N, C-alpha and C positions, 0 to 999 in steps of 0.2 A: 703228730708227725704228718708233714705235708707229703702227699703222694705225687709222683710224676704223672703227667698227662700222656696220652698216646702220642700227641704231637712232639712233646719233649723227648720221648723215647725214640721216635722216628728221627728227629733231628740229631740226637746223640748217635744213633746207629749210622746215619749216613755221613756225618761230619767227622766223628772221632775214631770210628772203627776200633772200639775198645777191645782189649785182649779177651775180656769176658765174653763178648759177643762172638769174637772169632773162635773161641774155645767151644761155645755152644754150637756154632755152625759145624765145627769139626766133629762134635759129639753126634749131631743129627746125621751126619754122613755115616758114622759108625753103626747107627741103628737103622740105616737103610733109607734115609731121606736125602734127596739131593736138592740143591737150590736151583730155582729157575726164575728169571726176571718176571716182574708183574706183566700181565697181558695188557697192552695199551687199550684204552676204551675204543670200541668199534672194530678192533682187529679180530680175526677169527682164529680158532684153535683147530688145527687139523686132526690131532690125535685126541680121542675121547679120554685117554688116560690122564690128560692134564685138565680135563673139564671140571668146573666147579660143581657140576651135577653129580660127579662121582662121589660115592660115600667116602668119608675121610679114611676109613680103615684100609681102603684100596689105593689110596694116593701114594705115590712114590716120590713126590717132590713138593716143595713148599715155596712160597714167594716171600718177599720182604714184608708184605702186609701180614701174612701168616705169622712171621717171626715177631712183628710188633705186637700182634694180639697175644701171642704166647708169653712174651716178656711182661706185658701189661698185666695179664692174669696172674702170672707167677709172683710179680712184685706185690700185687693186691692181696693175694692169698697169704703171703708172708708178712704183710704189713711193713714193708721196707721200701726204701727209696734208693738203695745202693745197687747200681747195675753190676757191680763186681761180684754180687752174691746170687746170681741167677741160678736157679735149680735146674739140673739136667733132667729131662724126662727119662723114665726107665724104658719106655718103648714108644712106638708110634701112636698107639691108642691114647696114651697119656698126653703126648704132644698135641694131638688133634682135639682132645677134650679141653685142654687149656686154651687152644686157639679159639674154640667155640665159646668158651667162657669169656675170653677177652673181647670177642666181637659183640657180646651182649652188654658188657659193662660200659658205662659212660665215663 
């Protein structure tokens, strides 16, 4: 089974706005995470609460890059390529654990 690459997931997310991704975003809001745009390179963050240095369990928002890493790890763990079957995290700790896993996978 051929796996989707992170760039394919990113392209799918930005171009098609699938109902599955929209539902995942709505679920993340229910568990206490809000979306914030990626911080452009070289711009500063005024509030430490949005800093990448903050431990994940204390973060209250995520970026599109975090979402891509989460989806990539979820699809890799499930050995599937169907973006319609994204697993919802039970809590923020599970979300951030999969984000970290997605960052380390190639």
